[in-house]
C-alpha positions in Angstrom: 22.5 -19.6 27.0 20.5 -20.3 30.1 18.1 -18.8 32.6 19.2 -19.3 36.2 17.2 -18.6 39.3 18.7 -17.5 42.6 16.5 -18.2 45.6 16.3 -16.0 48.7 18.6 -18.3 50.6 21.3 -17.7 48.0 21.5 -21.2 46.6 24.0 -21.5 43.8 22.4 -20.7 40.4 25.0 -19.2 38.2 26.9 -21.0 35.5 30.6 -20.5 36.0 33.0 -19.4 33.3 30.8 -16.6 31.9 33.2 -13.7 32.6 34.3 -13.4 29.0 31.3 -11.1 28.5 30.6 -8.1 30.8 28.5 -8.8 33.8 25.6 -6.4 34.4 23.5 -6.2 37.5 20.2 -4.3 37.1 17.8 -3.5 39.9 14.2 -2.8 39.1 14.6 -5.1 36.2 11.1 -6.5 36.2 9.6 -3.6 34.3 10.1 -0.1 32.8 13.6 1.3 32.5 15.2 -1.7 34.2 13.5 -4.1 31.8 14.4 -2.0 28.7 18.1 -1.8 29.9 18.1 -5.6 30.4 16.9 -6.0 26.8 19.6 -3.7 25.5 22.4 -5.6 27.2 20.9 -8.9 26.3 21.1 -7.9 22.6 24.8 -7.2 23.2 25.3 -10.8 24.5 26.2 -9.7 28.1 25.7 -11.7 31.3 22.7 -10.3 33.2 21.8 -10.4 36.8 18.1 -9.3 37.1 16.9 -8.0 40.5 13.6 -6.9 41.8 11.3 -7.8 44.7 8.9 -10.1 42.7 10.1 -13.4 41.1 7.3 -13.9 38.6 7.9 -10.8 36.5 11.7 -11.3 36.6 11.3 -14.8 35.2 9.3 -13.3 32.3 12.0 -10.7 31.6 14.8 -13.3 31.9 13.1 -15.4 29.2 12.9 -12.4 27.0 16.6 -11.6 27.6 17.6 -15.1 26.8 15.6 -15.0 23.5 17.4 -11.7 22.7 20.8 -13.3 23.0 22.1 -12.8 26.6 25.1 -15.0 27.4 23.6 -15.9 30.7 20.7 -14.6 32.8 20.4 -14.9 36.6 17.3 -13.9 38.4 17.5 -12.8 42.0 14.6 -11.4 44.0 15.8 -8.8 46.5 14.4 -5.8 48.3 17.0 -3.0 47.9 15.8 -1.6 51.2 17.5 -4.5 52.9 21.2 -3.6 53.0 22.3 -7.1 54.1 20.4 -8.8 51.3 21.8 -6.4 48.7 25.3 -7.1 49.9 24.7 -10.9 49.7 23.5 -10.5 46.1 26.6 -8.6 45.0 29.0 -10.9 46.8 27.4 -14.0 45.2 27.7 -12.3 41.7 31.4 -11.8 42.3 31.9 -15.3 43.6 30.1 -16.9 40.7 31.2 -14.7 37.8 34.5 -13.5 39.0 33.6 -9.8 39.0 31.0 -7.2 38.2 31.3 -4.7 35.4 28.2 -2.6 35.3 25.5 -1.9 38.0 22.4 -0.1 36.9 20.2 1.0 39.8 16.6 1.5 38.5 14.4 0.3 41.4 11.9 2.8 42.7 8.4 3.3 44.0 6.1 6.3 44.0 3.2 7.8 45.9 0.7 10.6 45.4 -0.7 12.7 48.2 -0.1 16.0 50.1 2.6 15.7 52.7 0.0 16.0 55.5 -2.3 13.4 54.1 0.3 10.8 53.1 0.4 8.1 55.8 3.6 8.2 57.7 4.4 4.6 56.9 4.0 5.2 53.2 6.2 8.3 53.3 8.9 6.5 55.2 8.9 3.4 53.1 9.0 5.3 49.8 12.1 7.3 51.0 13.6 4.1 52.3 13.3 2.3 49.0 14.1 5.2 46.7 16.9 6.8 48.6 18.3 4.3 51.2 17.8 1.5 48.7 20.0 3.3 46.2 22.6 3.8 48.9 22.6 0.1 49.6 23.1 -0.8 46.0 25.8 1.9 45.5 27.7 0.8 48.6 27.8 -2.8 47.6 28.7 -2.2 44.0 31.3 0.4 44.7 33.1 -1.8 47.2 33.5 -4.4 44.5 34.6 -1.8 41.9 37.2 -0.3 44.3 38.7 -3.7 44.9 38.9 -4.7 41.2 39.8 -1.1 40.2 37.1 -0.9 37.5 33.4 -0.7 37.2 30.5 1.5 36.1 27.6 2.5 38.4 24.6 4.1 36.8 21.9 5.6 39.0 18.5 6.4 37.6 17.6 9.8 39.0 14.8 12.1 37.9 13.8 15.5 36.8 12.0 15.6 40.1 15.5 15.7 41.7 15.8 19.2 40.3 12.3 20.6 40.7 9.4 20.2 43.2 5.8 19.3 42.5 2.7 19.1 44.8 1.3 15.7 45.8 4.7 14.1 45.3 6.6 14.9 48.4 7.8 11.3 48.9 9.3 11.0 45.5 10.7 14.5 45.3 12.3 14.1 48.7 13.9 10.9 47.6 15.1 12.1 44.3 16.6 15.3 45.6 18.5 13.2 48.2 19.5 10.7 45.5 20.9 13.5 43.3 23.0 14.8 46.3 24.2 11.3 47.1 25.2 10.7 43.5 27.2 13.9 43.3 29.1 13.0 46.5 29.9 9.6 45.1 31.1 11.1 41.9 33.5 13.3 43.9 34.7 10.5 46.1 35.4 7.9 43.3 37.8 10.3 41.6 40.5 8.8 43.7 39.8 5.4 42.2 40.9 5.3 38.5 38.6 3.0 36.5 35.6 3.4 38.8 32.8 5.6 37.4 29.5 6.9 38.8 27.0 8.4 36.3 23.4 9.5 36.6 20.6 9.4 34.1 17.8 11.8 35.2 14.8 11.6 32.8 11.5 13.4 33.0 8.3 11.6 32.3 8.8 8.0 31.2 6.0 5.7 30.0 6.2 3.0 32.7 3.9 1.3 35.2 5.3 3.2 38.2 2.4 5.7 38.0 -0.3 3.0 37.9 1.5 1.1 40.7 1.9 4.1 42.9 0.2 4.6 46.3 -2.4 7.4 46.2 -4.6 9.3 48.6 -5.7 12.0 46.1 -8.7 10.1 44.7 -6.9 9.5 41.4 -4.1 7.4 40.0 -0.9 8.9 38.8 -0.3 9.4 35.1 2.9 10.3 33.2 2.6 13.9 32.2 3.4 14.6 28.5 5.7 14.5 26.8 6.7 11.0 27.8 9.8 9.1 26.8 9.6 5.4 26.1 11.8 3.4 28.5 14.0 2.3 25.6 15.2 5.9 25.2 16.4 5.9 28.8 18.1 2.5 28.4 20.0 4.0 25.5 21.1 6.9 27.7 22.3 4.4 30.3 24.4 2.7 27.7 25.9 6.0 26.6 27.0 6.9 30.1 28.5 3.5 30.6 30.6 4.0 27.5 31.3 7.6 28.2 30.7 8.4 31.9 29.2 11.8 32.8 27.8 13.4 35.9 24.2 13.7 34.8 22.4 12.9 31.5 18.9 13.5 30.4 17.1 11.1 28.1 18.1 12.5 24.7 18.4 15.9 23.0 14.7 16.6 22.7 13.6 15.4 26.2 16.8 16.8 27.7 16.0 20.3 26.4 12.5 20.1 27.9 14.0 19.1 31.2 16.4 21.9 31.1 13.7 24.4 30.4 11.6 23.1 33.3 14.5 23.2 35.7 15.3 26.7 34.6 11.8 27.8 35.2 11.9 26.3 38.7 15.1 28.1 39.5 14.7 31.4 37.8 10.9 32.2 38.1 9.8 30.3 41.2 6.6 32.3 41.8 5.4 31.6 38.3 6.5 28.0 38.4 4.7 27.4 41.8 1.5 29.1 40.4 1.4 26.8 37.4 2.8 23.4 38.5 -0.2 22.4 40.6 -3.0 22.9 38.0 -0.8 21.5 35.3 0.1 18.4 37.2 -3.5 17.8 38.2 -4.6 18.1 34.6 -1.9 16.2 32.9 -0.1 14.2 35.6 -3.1 12.3 37.1 -5.7 10.1 35.6 -9.2 11.4 34.9 -10.8 8.4 36.6 -11.4 8.2 40.3 -9.3 5.7 42.3 -9.7 4.6 45.9 -6.9 5.2 48.4 -4.3 2.5 48.0 -0.7 1.6 49.1 0.1 0.5 45.6 3.3 -1.4 45.4 5.0 0.5 48.2 5.2 -2.5 50.6 4.9 -5.4 48.2 5.5 -6.0 44.5 2.8 -5.7 41.9 1.4 -9.2 40.9 2.2 -10.5 37.5 -0.1 -9.3 34.8 0.1 -8.9 31.0 1.6 -5.4 31.6 5.1 -6.5 32.2 6.1 -4.4 29.2 5.1 -1.2 30.8 
């Protein structure tokens, strides 16, 4: 087992001859759901390609995955918003490993603020990363899957792709668009036997995306209860890889809560709109003041001891 590092100029880093085990590419692998998913497949002894913008956190996660039993771990810093770079990543994976079996797209950023108060550049960049970045990853992975007539693409969606919430226009816009894109892809890949597209759409998950988010509301974000640990979402990812489905919640308990929330949004919108603002302010933001910040919208969060979050 070995940790490999792929530089931005695509220098060769993979060990050849590793295709006996499935090859899994994970975006957003430096923390949260992506990291938990990497751990899960490391325990299965799979080959891992870990992608995120920042190299330092990826190296930490790669070391963890090697210790957990991954056959081989490759680290590739990439910004999913750059279609050309994403395409190069996937092409190099195929060249070095001989194929790609599973692609899990988990990369995302978040911002808090009313639509009118959110800086234009923050709004645009969030949508670019969360929606267009997902499209870039899906396009590159599905081209490979179509050619090899097999492959599983798993897109991490969100409950916020089914409801709306104030102060989160950037994320809600992105996730509604992502849900639509995912459904179209699911319809279109029906003509390609062996190629599957699934979505895992959790509610609140205990990750660092809230602390790392941009904000102009005077507070940091906070995951509203009940929160699922990222490992629960990783297990859901593995389930849809083994048994593809259109959209899966986290598990039975969190899934039921998501369905109730979605039903409230659809069936009693006046009541939902009356309650969602006060509830989100009380339970979905921190109690401490925070200066306006761009968070990790434009650059990755520096390495800290919080990689596990």
